[in-house]
C-alpha positions, 0 to 999 in steps of 0.5 A: 600616681595611679597606673594599671599595667601587666594586670596589676594595680600600681601606685607610684613611685612617680608623683604628680607633685603640686603642679600640675598635681592630681586631676581634681586640681583643675590643672590637667594633672595626673590620676593620683591617690587624692583623686581616688579618695575624692571619688570614694567620698573620703575628701569632701570638696565643700569642706576643703579649701577653694583654691583651685582652677585658673582663678584659684577660687574653685573647689576640687573637681569631683567630676574630672576625677570620676571621669579620669578614674572611669577611663582607667576602670574601662582599661582594667575591665578590658583586661579582666574580661580577657582573663574571665574576671567580672568587671569592677565599678569605678568605686571598686577600682578607686578602693583597690588603688587605696588598698594598694597604696596602703600596702606600699606605705606599710612596707617601709614601716615594717622594714625600718621597724625590723631593722631597729628591733621593734615589735610594731604591734606594741606601739602607737601609730603617730600620723601627720600631714594633711593626707596621712590621717586619711589612711591611718586606720587602714595602715594601723589595722594592716600592721596590727596596731591598735591605737593611733595618735593624731596631733591637733595640728597634724597637717602642719606638724613640722612647722608647728614643731619648729616654732615650738621646739627647744633650742638645742646645741651639742658638743662632742670630743673624740675618745679612744678608750675601753669602757672601764671605771678609769675611762668613766672617771676621765670622761667626767672631766670632759663632760664638765668642759663640754657642758660649760661651753654649751651652756655659754652658747645658749646663755649668749642666745638669751636663755637664763641659766635655769632654762638650760639643762644638759644630757650626757652621752657616750658613743659606744661600740663593741671591739671589732664592730663598726656600729656605734650606739649613743647611750644616754647616761643611765640613772645608775651610771652603768653604761655597760648594762645600758649598752648591752640592752640596746644592742640586744634589742637592735641586733638580737644578740650580744657579744659577751667577752668583747671589750666595749669601746668609747668612740666619743663623749657628747653632751646635749644642752637644751634651752627650754622654749617659752613658746610651747603652751599646751592647748587645753580645750573644754570638757564635753557636755552632750553629744558631739555636734554634727557638721554634715553627712556624706556617703563614703565608700568602704569595703561594705559599699557606700555608708552614711558618714557623719562629718565633724568640725574638729574645732567644735569638738570637746575633750572626751567626745567619742566618735564611732566610725565611719566618720570624718573629722574636718580641720583647716589643715587636714582631713581625718578618716575614722573607718568603720569599727574604729572609735575616735576620742578627743583628748584634753589637748584637742588631739585625736586618739583612735582605737582600731577595731579588727574590721571586716575581713575580706573573703579572698579566694584563689581566683585572680583579683587584680587588686589582690595581685598587687597586694600579694606582690608587695607582701612577698617582696616585703618578706624578702626586704625584712629578711635583708634588714634582719641580716644587715642588723645581725651580721658582723662583717664589714662586707655584709653589714656595711657594704650590703653584699648580700641578697634575700629571696622567697621561693616556692615549694619547687624552688622557683623564685617568687620574690626578692628584695632589691639586692644584688641581681647576680645573686637573685637569678642564680639562687633558685638553682641553689635551692633546687639543688638542695631539694634534689640532694636533701629535700626528702630528709629535712625536718623542721629545724634544719637549715642547709648551706652551700656555695659550690658552683655545681650546686647553683652557687655563683662563686665560693665567697657567696655562701647561701643559707637555705631554710625550708618553711614547713606547715603540717610537715609539708614544705610550703616555701623556701627562704634563702640568704646569700652573703659574700664572706670576706674570706673563706680561704684560698691562695689570696687574702680576701678569697678573690685571687686574680690568678686562680686556676682551679676551684680549690684555690679559691677557698672552701667548697661546700656542696651541701651541709646541714648548718642547723640540724634539729635546731642545733647550729653545727659550729664544729662541722661548718668550721671543719669545712671552712678550714679544710682548704688549708689541709690540701697538699701543696701543688708544685709551682702554685701558692699555698692554699689556706683555710679561712682567715676569718673563721669567727666572722664567717660563723657570726655571719652564717648565724645572721643568715640563719636569723634572716631566714627565720624572720622570713619563715615567721612572716610567711607563716603569719601570712599563711595564717591570715589568708590561708595556704591555698590563697597564698600559693595561688597568688604566688602562681598569679604573681609569676604568671603576671611576670611571664605575661609582661615579658611576653608582651615586652619581647613582642613589642621590642620585636615589632619596634625593631622591624624584625620578622615574626621570628627573627634573630639579632646578634651581638658579641664582645670580648674579655680582656684575654680575647675570649669571645662572648657571642649571643644569637637572640631569636624572638618569636613575636607570635608567642613572645618567647625568646631563645638566648643562644651563646654558641660561638662563645669561647672555651673554658679559660685557664683562669677564673673568668669562667662563669657558672650557668646560674650566672648567665641565667642571672644576667638574662633575668636582670636584663629582661626585667629591666626592659619592662618599664613598670614595677613588677616583681623579679621572679621565675615567671620572667624566665618562662618565655626564655630558653637559654642555650650555652655550649658545654665546656665553654667559659659560660658552662665550665667544668666543676673544677674550673676556677670561677671567682671572676666569672661572677663579678666580671663575666656577669657584667660582660654578659649583661652588656652583650644582652643589652647590646643585642636589644640596642638599649644601652651602650657598654657599662664599665663592664667590671666590678673592680675587685680590690682585696688586701690582707695577710694571714690574719685577715682579708678585706674585699671591696668592689669599686663603681664606675661609669654606666653606659648611655641609652637612647634618651639618657646619659649614663650615670657617673660613679655607680655600680652597674647592672649585676651589683649594687653594693656600697663602698665602705665608709672611709672612717670605718675602712681606716679604723679597721684596716692598716691603710689610708684612703688617699683619694676617692674621686670622679675620673672626669672625662672618662665617659664616652661622648655621644648624643648622650654621654656615658658616665664617668668612672672613679679614682680610688687610691689606698696607701698601706701601713703594713706589709700586705698582700694586695690583689686586683681582679678587673676587666675593661683594661684592654677592650674599652667600653663601646658606644652605640649608634655612633657614640664614643667608647668610654675610657679603659680602666687603669691599675697602678702600683706606686712605690715609695719613690713615686715610681708607677707600675702598671698592674694590668687587669688581674694581678697581685703584689706584696705592698710595703708600708708607704706604697700605694695602689691606684685604681681608675675604673672605666667610664661608660660608652656614649650613645648616638653621634654627638652634634657639633655643638654637643662636641664643643660643649663636651 
């Protein structure tokens, strides 16, 4: 569907579906990409099935599509006039939406290709679907792809493939062996057994022995990693060489010196289909026959476009764009400066030219605003994929506990990927702190690292790697990647101690350090910093402080963060080379301005909807489990759309670790404000320009530099979010916690967060068993968890009935129970164990969380919200996470239903 909001062209993610479908379907549907293509002449009603209207025998309704798009164009022009921009025609608006739609489609292609380690430009774009070929030329050109392949039956390719496909069966047998000559010899016997079983199955289905062939695979991974890769038997039988080649391609590095493990042995047997018969069409003699002509709209305006019937084209026919190839299952658009050739099988190959590059100025253009918004976010997304791909630790690679973002030369947030909100709002403070400390002394090839709360950090395990982007010896952007390291030292394995009192007890503190200097990774220097806590003198009556227990993983993940930043730099410079620095930085500012204006409008609208005076104050508060208040006075000025978030009345700094750095409060506010804007909009610095934040110095939201803060990032941040949403009256309390669970010993530390219930809202039920608000990490897969660590996952289930009831119910929490196989230090850091997640407007509270330690004899011990214990083999830890609050008073019938 097509929208115009906040001065931007928006495409999706909502779909009109098949019913009612686009406006042109004659079912009173919604304006969509199909309507835009129809208005531009890229879909021809006379050559499209007549299956629309009440009697299902009418053509596509061009007039209705033009009328609907004209109405949206009027809205666009009113907004443009207010900004001093020239008006657009209906065709220009339609083309603008198509360009934005193409950029939206390009983003996941880039992201997935980066994740798989492929160079997009070196590949062919294969296009299918009825509408896909209408966009193929534009998408290929944007990706830098020079060749497109479109199958003759592209519109029904999935059905065609199912009908033509071979019959395949697979057999596998688990294995746990180090790859070596003896293991390969043992695997040979297993291969033969599996092949015999698979061949019998296919022969029972009617395939002759000659029609069945088999392929052998080993599922391999490096020792200490969880990413297994299926390797087809190489011609020279050298699985080691083949595995390393694939590993380098996908992850960008190798792990020489580590053993390669065989996870399982697999064969694939294929019964060759007799249905597949390649079509062979006659060779061309003479020019291709023209079916019709049309006037289609492109960048250069309306152009004469020849229309051809694909069924009447012969092998070797070449067609220059602009042109349209009509087939009964699809429409293929050949754009200007592109040439199509019909293959001997009747398929279409398109050579993509460079096209006419549009001259883009620095003046705001609504279409380019949307395109640049997608470009900026795409850079952050590809950085995230690179980090996930190259990281070693479970925490970053599997749980995705990381965030990547792009910043302007002043360190303000430009765009982010949809990673962790608690990271994204605070990372600009970290970048600005490094600019202040190191900015003038940096040169290309330098990379900085920091995790200190006083330098914009959230808590110590979140280590931020920051890299300047240079152009002509000037910093033009910054890129940063923040990742949660599973251990950086401190008094507890996992570096999430429930009882820390001072910052130094939580691990290594890094205010500012050149992680890479002149292109050289400073491994010795960063290793000293990470091991430094272990050299601190012991404090009487306090546990010993360790340096990091996982130095090798720390170093590997830091290198992955550096690689992610390098990917961001490459993409930024590629964008600057394409558009010019002045244009890119102008649109950086335009995107931030659009976010600012959207927030101002939304704050003004909320003030009016709540019946507030032109300048009025609303208040909300909540309490941490230790009784510390979080108090908010929210003053909205409807006239200019600004707001003051005043936390006067919040409790003083805590003798514990639920203190939160100022950057965390900023993150929570940024997240909440962004959530209030209902349309797609990049989360960036512009969202905070209308916002003023007042936090009392010395409070738990602005503690001293020495205060413990590990819980502030993961617990207090959730409670701040609940209080802000409570003030706006838009959602009941969430589980208010991340349920931080750690275990380990002097050799390793494991950390995970556990989901719970989301609060209900005015028109929706809260989600069950999800991470809420400030985090959205994954849980570790049970197989990986049990393989890498000495534990058994005994239960992972929904805690039924734990959500608060209401007109709309809060989401249920989860139950997670772990049994330990070795003596381990086990810790829980949680909230909402004393004060339940409240409901709103008469909704009931959700259930409080419960943490139980279960001894071998079955005795259960309540551990409270924050505690640690030494677990012995056979003992268990059971966590029941809180539910979300309900919203609205339930009716009698709803109570009975509940």
